[in-house]
PDB file as gemmi writes it, atoms N, CA and C in Angstrom:
CRYST1    1.000    1.000    1.000  90.00  90.00  90.00 P 1                      
ATOM      1  N   MET A   1      86.703 192.708  87.162  1.00  0.00           N  
ATOM      2  CA  MET A   1      85.373 192.824  86.628  1.00  0.00           C  
ATOM      3  C   MET A   1      85.218 194.235  86.528  1.00  0.00           C  
ATOM      4  N   GLU A   2      84.516 194.334  85.034  1.00  0.00           N  
ATOM      5  CA  GLU A   2      83.853 195.351  84.865  1.00  0.00           C  
ATOM      6  C   GLU A   2      82.773 195.524  84.706  1.00  0.00           C  
ATOM      7  N   VAL A   3      81.851 196.658  85.127  1.00  0.00           N  
ATOM      8  CA  VAL A   3      80.605 196.886  84.756  1.00  0.00           C  
ATOM      9  C   VAL A   3      80.303 197.927  83.924  1.00  0.00           C  
ATOM     10  N   PRO A   4      79.544 197.798  82.977  1.00  0.00           N  
ATOM     11  CA  PRO A   4      79.269 199.026  82.143  1.00  0.00           C  
ATOM     12  C   PRO A   4      78.413 199.741  82.788  1.00  0.00           C  
ATOM     13  N   PHE A   5      78.490 201.329  82.921  1.00  0.00           N  
ATOM     14  CA  PHE A   5      77.509 202.100  83.201  1.00  0.00           C  
ATOM     15  C   PHE A   5      76.808 203.060  82.124  1.00  0.00           C  
ATOM     16  N   ARG A   6      75.547 203.445  82.259  1.00  0.00           N  
ATOM     17  CA  ARG A   6      75.184 204.194  81.241  1.00  0.00           C  
ATOM     18  C   ARG A   6      75.841 205.862  81.459  1.00  0.00           C  
ATOM     19  N   PRO A   7      76.023 206.242  80.441  1.00  0.00           N  
ATOM     20  CA  PRO A   7      76.600 207.460  80.445  1.00  0.00           C  
ATOM     21  C   PRO A   7      76.295 208.633  81.801  1.00  0.00           C  
ATOM     22  N   ASP A   8      75.127 208.650  81.451  1.00  0.00           N  
ATOM     23  CA  ASP A   8      74.704 209.881  82.692  1.00  0.00           C  
ATOM     24  C   ASP A   8      74.652 209.195  84.067  1.00  0.00           C  
ATOM     25  N   LEU A   9      74.616 207.456  84.721  1.00  0.00           N  
ATOM     26  CA  LEU A   9      74.954 207.495  85.773  1.00  0.00           C  
ATOM     27  C   LEU A   9      76.781 207.621  86.121  1.00  0.00           C  
ATOM     28  N   GLN A  10      77.340 207.682  85.143  1.00  0.00           N  
ATOM     29  CA  GLN A  10      78.745 207.321  84.979  1.00  0.00           C  
ATOM     30  C   GLN A  10      78.987 208.979  85.477  1.00  0.00           C  
ATOM     31  N   SER A  11      78.398 209.534  84.733  1.00  0.00           N  
ATOM     32  CA  SER A  11      78.466 211.250  84.993  1.00  0.00           C  
ATOM     33  C   SER A  11      78.216 211.586  86.173  1.00  0.00           C  
ATOM     34  N   LYS A  12      77.209 211.062  87.016  1.00  0.00           N  
ATOM     35  CA  LYS A  12      76.605 211.552  88.288  1.00  0.00           C  
ATOM     36  C   LYS A  12      77.582 210.970  89.378  1.00  0.00           C  
ATOM     37  N   LEU A  13      78.254 209.835  88.679  1.00  0.00           N  
ATOM     38  CA  LEU A  13      78.792 208.957  90.124  1.00  0.00           C  
ATOM     39  C   LEU A  13      80.228 209.732  89.879  1.00  0.00           C  
ATOM     40  N   SER A  14      81.092 210.109  88.707  1.00  0.00           N  
ATOM     41  CA  SER A  14      82.347 211.150  88.819  1.00  0.00           C  
ATOM     42  C   SER A  14      81.757 212.308  89.271  1.00  0.00           C  
ATOM     43  N   ARG A  15      80.915 212.940  89.036  1.00  0.00           N  
ATOM     44  CA  ARG A  15      80.757 214.140  89.938  1.00  0.00           C  
ATOM     45  C   ARG A  15      80.706 213.919  91.480  1.00  0.00           C  
ATOM     46  N   LEU A  16      80.045 212.935  91.607  1.00  0.00           N  
ATOM     47  CA  LEU A  16      79.916 212.948  93.397  1.00  0.00           C  
ATOM     48  C   LEU A  16      81.249 212.494  93.644  1.00  0.00           C  
ATOM     49  N   ALA A  17      81.985 211.877  92.999  1.00  0.00           N  
ATOM     50  CA  ALA A  17      83.453 211.276  93.857  1.00  0.00           C  
ATOM     51  C   ALA A  17      84.167 212.473  93.749  1.00  0.00           C  
ATOM     52  N   ALA A  18      84.144 213.273  92.665  1.00  0.00           N  
ATOM     53  CA  ALA A  18      84.549 214.683  92.739  1.00  0.00           C  
ATOM     54  C   ALA A  18      84.516 215.575  94.091  1.00  0.00           C  
ATOM     55  N   GLN A  19      83.209 215.426  94.285  1.00  0.00           N  
ATOM     56  CA  GLN A  19      82.735 216.443  95.546  1.00  0.00           C  
ATOM     57  C   GLN A  19      83.420 216.025  96.681  1.00  0.00           C  
ATOM     58  N   GLN A  20      83.153 214.543  96.744  1.00  0.00           N  
ATOM     59  CA  GLN A  20      83.725 213.838  97.895  1.00  0.00           C  
ATOM     60  C   GLN A  20      85.112 213.621  98.155  1.00  0.00           C  
ATOM     61  N   GLY A  21      86.013 213.991  96.902  1.00  0.00           N  
ATOM     62  CA  GLY A  21      87.588 213.883  96.992  1.00  0.00           C  
ATOM     63  C   GLY A  21      87.565 212.293  97.032  1.00  0.00           C  
ATOM     64  N   ARG A  22      86.985 211.461  96.365  1.00  0.00           N  
ATOM     65  CA  ARG A  22      87.075 209.925  96.479  1.00  0.00           C  
ATOM     66  C   ARG A  22      87.287 209.687  95.252  1.00  0.00           C  
ATOM     67  N   PRO A  23      87.892 208.177  94.981  1.00  0.00           N  
ATOM     68  CA  PRO A  23      87.979 207.640  93.659  1.00  0.00           C  
ATOM     69  C   PRO A  23      86.782 206.933  93.423  1.00  0.00           C  
ATOM     70  N   THR A  24      86.339 207.250  92.004  1.00  0.00           N  
ATOM     71  CA  THR A  24      84.975 206.639  91.601  1.00  0.00           C  
ATOM     72  C   THR A  24      85.081 205.082  92.449  1.00  0.00           C  
ATOM     73  N   GLU A  25      85.774 204.328  92.101  1.00  0.00           N  
ATOM     74  CA  GLU A  25      85.631 202.877  92.214  1.00  0.00           C  
ATOM     75  C   GLU A  25      85.638 202.770  93.973  1.00  0.00           C  
ATOM     76  N   ALA A  26      85.745 203.564  94.892  1.00  0.00           N  
ATOM     77  CA  ALA A  26      85.366 203.398  96.257  1.00  0.00           C  
ATOM     78  C   ALA A  26      83.711 203.737  96.315  1.00  0.00           C  
ATOM     79  N   LEU A  27      83.321 204.777  95.463  1.00  0.00           N  
ATOM     80  CA  LEU A  27      81.887 204.977  95.536  1.00  0.00           C  
ATOM     81  C   LEU A  27      81.103 203.531  95.266  1.00  0.00           C  
ATOM     82  N   VAL A  28      81.823 202.898  94.287  1.00  0.00           N  
ATOM     83  CA  VAL A  28      80.814 201.722  93.427  1.00  0.00           C  
ATOM     84  C   VAL A  28      81.201 200.392  94.761  1.00  0.00           C  
ATOM     85  N   VAL A  29      82.012 200.738  95.041  1.00  0.00           N  
ATOM     86  CA  VAL A  29      82.446 199.457  95.992  1.00  0.00           C  
ATOM     87  C   VAL A  29      81.269 199.501  97.257  1.00  0.00           C  
ATOM     88  N   GLU A  30      81.199 200.662  97.705  1.00  0.00           N  
ATOM     89  CA  GLU A  30      80.521 201.288  98.743  1.00  0.00           C  
ATOM     90  C   GLU A  30      79.176 200.731  98.579  1.00  0.00           C  
ATOM     91  N   ALA A  31      78.785 201.257  97.525  1.00  0.00           N  
ATOM     92  CA  ALA A  31      77.347 201.033  97.204  1.00  0.00           C  
ATOM     93  C   ALA A  31      76.726 199.634  96.843  1.00  0.00           C  
ATOM     94  N   VAL A  32      77.515 198.941  96.265  1.00  0.00           N  
ATOM     95  CA  VAL A  32      77.473 197.365  96.431  1.00  0.00           C  
ATOM     96  C   VAL A  32      77.163 197.268  97.745  1.00  0.00           C  
ATOM     97  N   GLU A  33      78.360 197.127  98.465  1.00  0.00           N  
ATOM     98  CA  GLU A  33      78.304 196.465  99.935  1.00  0.00           C  
ATOM     99  C   GLU A  33      77.054 196.957 100.726  1.00  0.00           C  
ATOM    100  N   ARG A  34      76.451 198.235 100.537  1.00  0.00           N  
ATOM    101  CA  ARG A  34      75.304 198.726 101.107  1.00  0.00           C  
ATOM    102  C   ARG A  34      74.196 197.631 100.538  1.00  0.00           C  
ATOM    103  N   MET A  35      74.132 197.805  99.498  1.00  0.00           N  
ATOM    104  CA  MET A  35      73.136 196.806  98.787  1.00  0.00           C  
ATOM    105  C   MET A  35      73.046 195.300  99.191  1.00  0.00           C  
ATOM    106  N   VAL A  36      74.193 194.442  99.344  1.00  0.00           N  
ATOM    107  CA  VAL A  36      74.330 193.233  99.108  1.00  0.00           C  
ATOM    108  C   VAL A  36      73.925 192.919 100.812  1.00  0.00           C  
ATOM    109  N   ASN A  37      74.440 194.239 101.652  1.00  0.00           N  
ATOM    110  CA  ASN A  37      74.025 193.891 103.329  1.00  0.00           C  
ATOM    111  C   ASN A  37      72.960 193.978 103.500  1.00  0.00           C  
ATOM    112  N   TYR A  38      71.833 194.860 102.642  1.00  0.00           N  
ATOM    113  CA  TYR A  38      70.772 195.298 103.027  1.00  0.00           C  
ATOM    114  C   TYR A  38      69.681 193.759 102.233  1.00  0.00           C  
ATOM    115  N   ASP A  39      70.368 193.259 101.075  1.00  0.00           N  
ATOM    116  CA  ASP A  39      69.548 191.795 101.120  1.00  0.00           C  
ATOM    117  C   ASP A  39      69.946 190.712 101.877  1.00  0.00           C  
ATOM    118  N   GLU A  40      71.172 190.488 102.401  1.00  0.00           N  
ATOM    119  CA  GLU A  40      71.238 189.602 103.284  1.00  0.00           C  
ATOM    120  C   GLU A  40      70.165 189.714 104.321  1.00  0.00           C  
ATOM    121  N   TRP A  41      70.244 190.881 105.265  1.00  0.00           N  
ATOM    122  CA  TRP A  41      69.514 191.425 105.896  1.00  0.00           C  
ATOM    123  C   TRP A  41      68.010 191.225 106.150  1.00  0.00           C  
ATOM    124  N   PHE A  42      67.645 191.783 104.696  1.00  0.00           N  
ATOM    125  CA  PHE A  42      65.923 191.470 104.540  1.00  0.00           C  
ATOM    126  C   PHE A  42      65.552 190.261 104.237  1.00  0.00           C  
ATOM    127  N   LEU A  43      66.390 189.094 103.568  1.00  0.00           N  
ATOM    128  CA  LEU A  43      66.194 187.625 103.322  1.00  0.00           C  
ATOM    129  C   LEU A  43      66.383 186.976 104.722  1.00  0.00           C  
ATOM    130  N   ARG A  44      66.997 187.500 105.666  1.00  0.00           N  
ATOM    131  CA  ARG A  44      67.599 186.959 106.800  1.00  0.00           C  
ATOM    132  C   ARG A  44      66.038 187.263 107.373  1.00  0.00           C  
ATOM    133  N   GLU A  45      65.232 188.173 107.795  1.00  0.00           N  
ATOM    134  CA  GLU A  45      64.483 188.919 108.150  1.00  0.00           C  
ATOM    135  C   GLU A  45      63.049 187.877 107.903  1.00  0.00           C  
ATOM    136  N   VAL A  46      62.986 187.683 106.340  1.00  0.00           N  
ATOM    137  CA  VAL A  46      62.002 187.245 105.942  1.00  0.00           C  
ATOM    138  C   VAL A  46      62.062 185.911 106.324  1.00  0.00           C  
ATOM    139  N   GLN A  47      62.978 184.964 106.564  1.00  0.00           N  
ATOM    140  CA  GLN A  47      63.257 183.780 107.366  1.00  0.00           C  
ATOM    141  C   GLN A  47      62.979 183.840 108.806  1.00  0.00           C  
ATOM    142  N   ASN A  48      63.093 184.992 109.296  1.00  0.00           N  
ATOM    143  CA  ASN A  48      62.896 184.576 110.691  1.00  0.00           C  
ATOM    144  C   ASN A  48      61.104 185.065 110.745  1.00  0.00           C  
ATOM    145  N   GLY A  49      60.366 185.860 110.284  1.00  0.00           N  
ATOM    146  CA  GLY A  49      59.201 185.970 109.922  1.00  0.00           C  
ATOM    147  C   GLY A  49      58.459 184.693 109.857  1.00  0.00           C  
ATOM    148  N   LEU A  50      58.992 183.721 108.336  1.00  0.00           N  
ATOM    149  CA  LEU A  50      58.350 182.571 108.254  1.00  0.00           C  
ATOM    150  C   LEU A  50      58.204 181.719 109.237  1.00  0.00           C  
ATOM    151  N   ALA A  51      59.578 181.524 109.860  1.00  0.00           N  
ATOM    152  CA  ALA A  51      59.856 180.583 110.986  1.00  0.00           C  
ATOM    153  C   ALA A  51      58.792 180.898 112.264  1.00  0.00           C  
ATOM    154  N   ALA A  52      58.791 182.011 112.641  1.00  0.00           N  
ATOM    155  CA  ALA A  52      57.725 182.493 113.680  1.00  0.00           C  
ATOM    156  C   ALA A  52      56.361 182.380 113.078  1.00  0.00           C  
ATOM    157  N   ALA A  53      55.950 182.685 111.785  1.00  0.00           N  
ATOM    158  CA  ALA A  53      54.667 182.101 111.604  1.00  0.00           C  
ATOM    159  C   ALA A  53      54.507 180.674 111.537  1.00  0.00           C  
ATOM    160  N   ASP A  54      55.532 179.798 111.039  1.00  0.00           N  
ATOM    161  CA  ASP A  54      55.457 178.333 111.316  1.00  0.00           C  
ATOM    162  C   ASP A  54      55.270 177.602 112.732  1.00  0.00           C  
ATOM    163  N   ARG A  55      55.816 178.919 113.566  1.00  0.00           N  
ATOM    164  CA  ARG A  55      55.379 178.218 115.380  1.00  0.00           C  
ATOM    165  C   ARG A  55      54.339 178.515 115.873  1.00  0.00           C  
ATOM    166  N   GLY A  56      53.440 179.551 114.520  1.00  0.00           N  
ATOM    167  CA  GLY A  56      52.064 179.931 114.983  1.00  0.00           C  
ATOM    168  C   GLY A  56      52.102 181.363 115.783  1.00  0.00           C  
ATOM    169  N   GLU A  57      53.597 182.036 115.779  1.00  0.00           N  
ATOM    170  CA  GLU A  57      53.563 183.481 116.625  1.00  0.00           C  
ATOM    171  C   GLU A  57      53.126 184.581 115.495  1.00  0.00           C  
ATOM    172  N   LEU A  58      51.714 184.530 115.390  1.00  0.00           N  
ATOM    173  CA  LEU A  58      51.193 185.860 114.791  1.00  0.00           C  
ATOM    174  C   LEU A  58      50.888 186.832 115.142  1.00  0.00           C  
ATOM    175  N   ARG A  59      50.265 188.060 115.000  1.00  0.00           N  
ATOM    176  CA  ARG A  59      49.678 189.203 115.674  1.00  0.00           C  
ATOM    177  C   ARG A  59      48.329 189.315 114.570  1.00  0.00           C  
ATOM    178  N   ASP A  60      47.474 189.777 115.462  1.00  0.00           N  
ATOM    179  CA  ASP A  60      46.384 190.277 114.819  1.00  0.00           C  
ATOM    180  C   ASP A  60      46.137 191.482 114.159  1.00  0.00           C  
ATOM    181  N   HIS A  61      45.345 191.921 113.266  1.00  0.00           N  
ATOM    182  CA  HIS A  61      45.485 192.935 112.864  1.00  0.00           C  
ATOM    183  C   HIS A  61      45.512 194.267 113.955  1.00  0.00           C  
ATOM    184  N   ASP A  62      44.523 194.495 114.768  1.00  0.00           N  
ATOM    185  CA  ASP A  62      44.810 195.267 115.689  1.00  0.00           C  
ATOM    186  C   ASP A  62      45.747 195.758 116.368  1.00  0.00           C  
ATOM    187  N   GLU A  63      46.377 194.504 116.838  1.00  0.00           N  
ATOM    188  CA  GLU A  63      47.783 194.520 117.374  1.00  0.00           C  
ATOM    189  C   GLU A  63      49.036 195.306 116.338  1.00  0.00           C  
ATOM    190  N   VAL A  64      48.749 194.749 115.068  1.00  0.00           N  
ATOM    191  CA  VAL A  64      49.636 195.226 114.321  1.00  0.00           C  
ATOM    192  C   VAL A  64      49.550 196.798 113.865  1.00  0.00           C  
ATOM    193  N   LYS A  65      48.302 197.160 113.766  1.00  0.00           N  
ATOM    194  CA  LYS A  65      47.831 198.644 113.620  1.00  0.00           C  
ATOM    195  C   LYS A  65      48.377 199.493 115.259  1.00  0.00           C  
ATOM    196  N   LYS A  66      48.349 199.244 116.261  1.00  0.00           N  
ATOM    197  CA  LYS A  66      49.164 199.419 117.535  1.00  0.00           C  
ATOM    198  C   LYS A  66      50.570 199.851 117.139  1.00  0.00           C  
ATOM    199  N   ILE A  67      51.317 198.830 116.747  1.00  0.00           N  
ATOM    200  CA  ILE A  67      52.522 198.612 116.621  1.00  0.00           C  
ATOM    201  C   ILE A  67      53.018 199.912 115.965  1.00  0.00           C  
ATOM    202  N   ILE A  68      52.088 200.242 114.660  1.00  0.00           N  
ATOM    203  CA  ILE A  68      52.551 200.963 113.435  1.00  0.00           C  
ATOM    204  C   ILE A  68      52.520 202.496 114.268  1.00  0.00           C  
ATOM    205  N   SER A  69      51.069 202.561 114.919  1.00  0.00           N  
ATOM    206  CA  SER A  69      50.875 203.845 115.556  1.00  0.00           C  
ATOM    207  C   SER A  69      51.857 204.192 116.415  1.00  0.00           C  
ATOM    208  N   GLN A  70      52.315 203.282 117.306  1.00  0.00           N  
ATOM    209  CA  GLN A  70      53.513 203.647 118.320  1.00  0.00           C  
ATOM    210  C   GLN A  70      55.078 204.132 117.683  1.00  0.00           C  
ATOM    211  N   ARG A  71      55.034 203.548 116.628  1.00  0.00           N  
ATOM    212  CA  ARG A  71      56.336 204.109 115.718  1.00  0.00           C  
ATOM    213  C   ARG A  71      56.174 204.917 114.696  1.00  0.00           C  
ATOM    214  N   TYR A  72      55.042 205.439 114.450  1.00  0.00           N  
ATOM    215  CA  TYR A  72      54.690 206.527 113.519  1.00  0.00           C  
ATOM    216  C   TYR A  72      53.929 207.359 114.218  1.00  0.00           C  
ATOM    217  N   PRO A  73      53.643 207.838 115.341  1.00  0.00           N  
ATOM    218  CA  PRO A  73      52.950 208.752 115.820  1.00  0.00           C  
ATOM    219  C   PRO A  73      51.937 209.793 114.742  1.00  0.00           C  
ATOM    220  N   GLY A  74      50.692 210.272 114.580  1.00  0.00           N  
ATOM    221  CA  GLY A  74      50.234 211.254 113.743  1.00  0.00           C  
ATOM    222  C   GLY A  74      49.726 210.887 112.588  1.00  0.00           C  
TER     223      GLY A  74                                                      
END                                                                             
């Protein structure tokens, strides 16, 4: 598979690979794996949320505010 990159992105990728002492292709594979894994996780979580909503497992606004405040105080 060949993927064309803009020259500026290719330069950044080459520079990063050189700094890390790794092949450019390894960085590209790692980046694609991260993106695919994240997208799979995100879609799974959306499906879980929709299923919970279908079951009537909803939280009201005040409960959501409390959860957010606990996770991100200040």
